[in-house]
TIMARZA-567815 format. One record per residue (C-alpha): x, y, z. Coordinates in Angstrom, 2 decimals, decimal comma, always signed. Example, Ala and Ser with C-alpha at 12.3 -4.5 7.8 and 13.67 -1.06 7.14 Angstrom:
! TIMARZA-567815
NODE | x | y | z
NODE | +12,30 | -4,50 | +7,80
NODE | +13,67 | -1,06 | +7,14
! end
This chain:
! TIMARZA-567815
NODE | x | y | z
NODE | +170,66 | +184,79 | -25,32
NODE | +169,54 | +188,42 | -24,84
NODE | +167,17 | +188,33 | -27,90
NODE | +165,42 | +185,16 | -26,35
NODE | +164,87 | +187,02 | -23,19
NODE | +163,45 | +189,99 | -24,80
NODE | +161,06 | +187,79 | -26,92
NODE | +160,02 | +185,66 | -23,84
NODE | +157,52 | +188,06 | -22,24
NODE | +155,44 | +188,65 | -25,42
NODE | +155,57 | +184,73 | -25,86
NODE | +153,99 | +184,27 | -22,33
NODE | +151,46 | +186,95 | -22,84
NODE | +150,38 | +185,28 | -26,18
NODE | +150,29 | +181,94 | -24,77
NODE | +147,81 | +182,83 | -21,94
NODE | +145,71 | +185,19 | -23,80
NODE | +143,42 | +182,60 | -25,35
NODE | +143,60 | +180,11 | -22,61
NODE | +140,62 | +177,91 | -21,80
NODE | +139,09 | +178,33 | -18,27
NODE | +140,24 | +175,54 | -15,98
NODE | +137,87 | +172,30 | -15,86
NODE | +136,99 | +171,76 | -12,03
NODE | +136,11 | +168,21 | -11,04
NODE | +136,31 | +165,98 | -7,90
NODE | +137,82 | +163,03 | -10,12
NODE | +140,09 | +163,25 | -12,99
NODE | +140,99 | +160,31 | -14,95
NODE | +143,92 | +160,41 | -17,47
NODE | +143,26 | +157,10 | -19,15
NODE | +141,02 | +156,85 | -22,28
NODE | +140,98 | +152,93 | -22,23
NODE | +138,20 | +150,90 | -21,48
NODE | +139,12 | +150,62 | -17,93
NODE | +139,34 | +154,30 | -17,65
NODE | +135,97 | +154,95 | -19,25
NODE | +134,48 | +152,23 | -16,69
NODE | +136,22 | +154,07 | -13,68
NODE | +134,81 | +157,43 | -15,02
NODE | +131,22 | +156,10 | -15,32
NODE | +131,38 | +154,42 | -11,86
NODE | +132,50 | +157,60 | -10,14
NODE | +129,66 | +159,46 | -11,90
NODE | +127,37 | +157,14 | -10,83
NODE | +128,53 | +157,67 | -7,13
NODE | +127,65 | +161,32 | -7,44
NODE | +131,12 | +162,83 | -8,14
NODE | +131,73 | +165,31 | -10,72
NODE | +134,25 | +163,57 | -13,12
NODE | +136,68 | +164,50 | -15,98
NODE | +138,00 | +161,88 | -18,48
NODE | +141,41 | +163,03 | -20,25
NODE | +142,15 | +160,94 | -23,25
NODE | +145,04 | +161,58 | -25,56
NODE | +144,21 | +158,94 | -28,21
NODE | +141,73 | +159,10 | -31,10
NODE | +139,72 | +156,02 | -29,80
NODE | +138,39 | +156,66 | -26,47
NODE | +137,11 | +153,43 | -24,89
NODE | +138,82 | +151,51 | -27,54
NODE | +141,98 | +149,96 | -28,54
NODE | +143,48 | +150,97 | -31,53
! end
C-alpha cells in the first residue's frame, strides 16, 4: 500500500501534464445517434454554442 501512495503523485502529475484544454459550450449533447445530431443542429441554429460528444464510431448512424 505504501508503494502505491508513493507512486500516486507522479501518476497524477503525468496524467494532467498533457491534458487538453476544456471545451466551453452552452449546450453539450452526449449522444451520437441521429436524434443527438438533430438536437445539436437545432441548438446551433438557435445561436447557441454546442458540443456533440459521441463515443461510437458511427456518428449519426446506427451501427
